[in-house]
C-alpha positions in Angstrom: 0.0 0.4 0.0 1.4 3.7 -1.3 3.3 4.9 2.3 3.0 1.5 4.3 5.9 -0.1 5.2 5.5 -4.2 5.9 2.2 -4.1 4.8 -0.1 -5.2 1.8 -3.3 -7.2 1.0 -4.2 -10.5 -0.6 -6.5 -10.1 -3.9 -8.4 -12.1 -6.3 -6.1 -12.8 -9.2 -8.4 -13.1 -12.0 -9.5 -9.6 -11.7 -8.2 -7.7 -15.4 -5.9 -4.8 -15.5 -8.5 -3.0 -17.1 -11.0 -3.1 -14.4 -8.8 -0.9 -12.1 -8.6 2.8 -11.9 -5.8 4.7 -10.5 -5.5 6.3 -7.3 -6.2 10.1 -7.1 -3.0 11.8 -6.8 -1.0 13.6 -5.0 -2.3 11.6 -1.9 -2.9 8.2 -3.5 -6.8 8.2 -2.2 -10.1 6.5 -3.3 -12.6 8.1 -3.1 -15.4 5.3 -4.3 -16.6 3.6 -1.3 -15.3 -0.1 -0.6 -11.9 0.6 -2.6 -8.3 0.8 -1.5 -5.3 2.1 -3.2 -2.6 -0.1 -3.5 0.5 -0.7 -5.5 -0.6 -3.8 -7.8 2.5 -6.1 -8.8 1.3 -7.1 -12.1 -0.7 -4.3 -13.7 0.6 -0.8 -13.2 3.4 0.8 -11.9 1.6 3.4 -10.5 -1.2 2.7 -7.5 -4.7 1.9 -8.5 -7.8 1.2 -6.5 -8.6 -2.3 -5.7 -12.1 -3.4 -4.4 -12.0 -4.5 -0.8 -14.4 -6.9 -1.3 -12.1 -9.3 -3.4 -9.2 -8.9 -0.9 -8.7 -10.4 2.4 -6.8 -13.3 4.2 -9.2 -16.0 2.1 -7.4 -14.9 -1.1 -4.0 -15.4 0.4 -1.9 -18.2 -1.5 -0.4 -21.1 0.2 3.6 -20.0 -0.2 6.0 -21.4 1.5 8.9 -18.9 1.6 12.6 -19.8 2.5 14.3 -16.6 3.8 18.3 -17.0 2.5 21.1 -15.0 3.2 23.1 -14.4 -0.1 26.6 -15.0 -0.8 28.5 -12.1 -0.4 31.9 -12.0 -2.5 33.3 -8.9 -4.3 35.7 -11.1 -6.3 33.9 -13.8 -7.6 31.3 -13.4 -10.7 29.0 -16.3 -11.3 29.8 -18.3 -14.6 26.6 -17.5 -16.9 27.1 -20.6 -18.5 26.1 -21.8 -22.1 22.6 -21.1 -23.9 22.1 -18.5 -21.3 22.0 -14.7 -21.8 23.9 -12.4 -19.8 21.9 -9.1 -19.2 24.9 -6.6 -18.1 22.4 -3.3 -19.2 25.6 -1.6 -20.3 24.0 -1.4 -24.0 21.2 0.6 -22.4 21.1 4.7 -22.0 21.2 5.7 -18.1 18.2 7.5 -16.4 16.2 5.6 -18.8 13.2 3.0 -18.2 14.1 -0.8 -19.8 11.9 -1.0 -22.8 10.0 -3.8 -23.5 11.5 -6.5 -25.7 14.6 -6.2 -24.1 16.5 -9.4 -24.0 13.1 -10.9 -24.7 11.7 -9.6 -21.5 9.0 -7.3 -20.8 10.0 -5.1 -18.3 7.7 -3.0 -16.1 9.3 0.0 -12.9 12.5 -1.3 -14.2 15.4 1.4 -15.4 19.0 2.0 -15.7 21.4 3.9 -13.3 24.6 5.1 -13.8 27.0 4.1 -11.2 28.7 7.9 -10.2 27.5 7.6 -6.5 30.2 5.5 -5.0 28.5 6.2 -1.5 25.6 4.3 -2.8 24.7 0.8 -3.3 24.2 1.5 -7.4 28.1 1.6 -7.4 28.5 -1.7 -5.4 26.2 -3.8 -7.6 27.8 -2.5 -10.9 30.2 -5.5 -11.5 30.8 -4.9 -15.3 30.5 -1.6 -17.5 29.2 1.6 -15.5 25.6 0.6 -15.3 23.4 -1.1 -13.2 19.6 -1.7 -13.2 17.2 -0.7 -10.7 13.4 -0.7 -9.2 12.0 2.9 -9.7 11.0 4.7 -6.6 11.8 1.6 -4.4 8.4 -0.3 -6.3 8.2 -3.7 -7.3 10.2 -4.6 -10.8 8.5 -6.7 -12.9 9.6 -9.1 -15.8 7.6 -11.0 -18.0 8.2 -12.8 -21.2 8.0 -10.7 -24.5 7.0 -13.6 -26.9 5.4 -16.2 -24.9 8.7 -18.1 -24.4 9.4 -19.1 -20.6 12.6 -18.1 -18.7 14.7 -19.1 -16.3 16.4 -17.1 -13.4 19.8 -18.2 -12.9 21.9 -15.8 -11.3 22.2 -11.8 -10.4 24.7 -9.4 -8.8 22.6 -7.4 -6.4 23.1 -4.5 -3.6 20.7 -2.4 -1.8 21.0 1.2 -2.6 20.3 2.9 0.3 19.6 0.5 3.4 21.4 -2.4 4.8 19.6 -5.5 5.8 17.0 -4.7 2.7 14.7 -7.7 2.3 14.6 -8.5 -1.2 12.1 -11.1 -2.4 11.9 -12.4 -5.5 8.8 -14.5 -6.7 8.4 -16.8 -10.0 5.2 -17.3 -11.2 4.0 -19.7 -14.7 0.5 -19.1 -15.5 -0.2 -17.4 -12.1 0.9 -20.0 -10.5 4.0 -19.9 -7.7 6.6 -21.7 -8.7 9.3 -20.2 -6.4 9.5 -17.8 -3.8 12.5 -16.6 -1.9 13.4 -13.6 0.3 17.1 -12.6 0.5 18.9 -10.1 2.8 21.2 -7.4 1.0 23.7 -4.8 2.0 24.7 -1.4 0.6 28.7 -1.4 0.4 28.9 -5.2 -0.1 27.8 -7.2 -3.8 25.7 -10.2 -3.0 26.0 -12.6 -5.7 22.6 -14.6 -5.8 22.1 -18.0 -7.3 18.2 -18.5 -8.2 17.5 -22.2 -7.4 14.2 -23.6 -8.5 13.5 -20.4 -10.8 12.9 -22.6 -13.9 10.4 -22.5 -16.8 8.8 -18.7 -15.9 6.6 -16.3 -17.9 6.7 -13.7 -14.9 9.2 -12.7 -12.3 8.5 -10.0 -9.5 11.3 -8.3 -7.4 10.1 -6.2 -4.6 11.5 -4.7 -1.5 11.1 -3.8 2.2 12.9 -3.4 5.6 16.1 -2.5 6.0 17.9 0.8 7.8 19.5 3.5 5.9 23.3 3.0 6.2 24.6 6.6 7.3 27.5 6.4 5.1 25.5 6.8 2.3 25.0 10.0 0.1 22.2 11.2 -2.2 20.1 8.8 -0.2 16.2 9.3 -0.1 15.8 6.6 2.4 14.2 4.5 -0.5 14.0 0.5 -0.5 15.8 0.7 -4.2 18.0 -2.2 -5.2 20.4 -2.4 -7.9 20.7 -5.5 -10.0 23.6 -6.4 -12.5 25.2 -9.3 -14.7 21.8 -10.9 -14.6 22.1 -14.2 -15.9 18.8 -15.7 -17.9 18.2 -18.8 -20.0 15.2 -19.6 -22.1 14.6 -23.4 -22.4 
């Protein structure tokens, strides 16, 4: 929910995106009774009004999440094997959104950041070239297959932009069913090399963040739950 920390709702997954209307700016409110303003991870970048009648505990899926501590090494970059794609994002323009179709993926709420601030995790996560990807405004980043081909998440280099002990939750879907779900704890000035286990045959992957505490040694921080991700290794089985 906009402005909320560690909060969310479960909703009916078969509502189509076209049924939602945006929340009223700038305060993110819904004036129609029975609706709540939320960030929908699959439909829109901006908050939408969601019907309370279609939300609540009965709609929550039975997901068993695994809380993992990431491998943290600043010297060892995972090898992206044969028949895989290594996304360095170095061929993209900094400060612009990642366009749909890039490397066979449609991207939502994802952009490219120049690693020109050594007092942030953007530089930490940039393990090749001088740019990295990130989740805009700290909101969830979504990857969807651009052409119907299923994809596999293999590995990535990740860091929190501003907050130590940031919780990065990655959920992989196929046909709206959860295939894999993990929460990783990432830091600002230590790169985390994450190996995604079980994230194969996906049509959608959602990266969301919450928690953590602002590292006092950062400069330029707005305290947001941004994360940076570089050298993302994908394969298309």
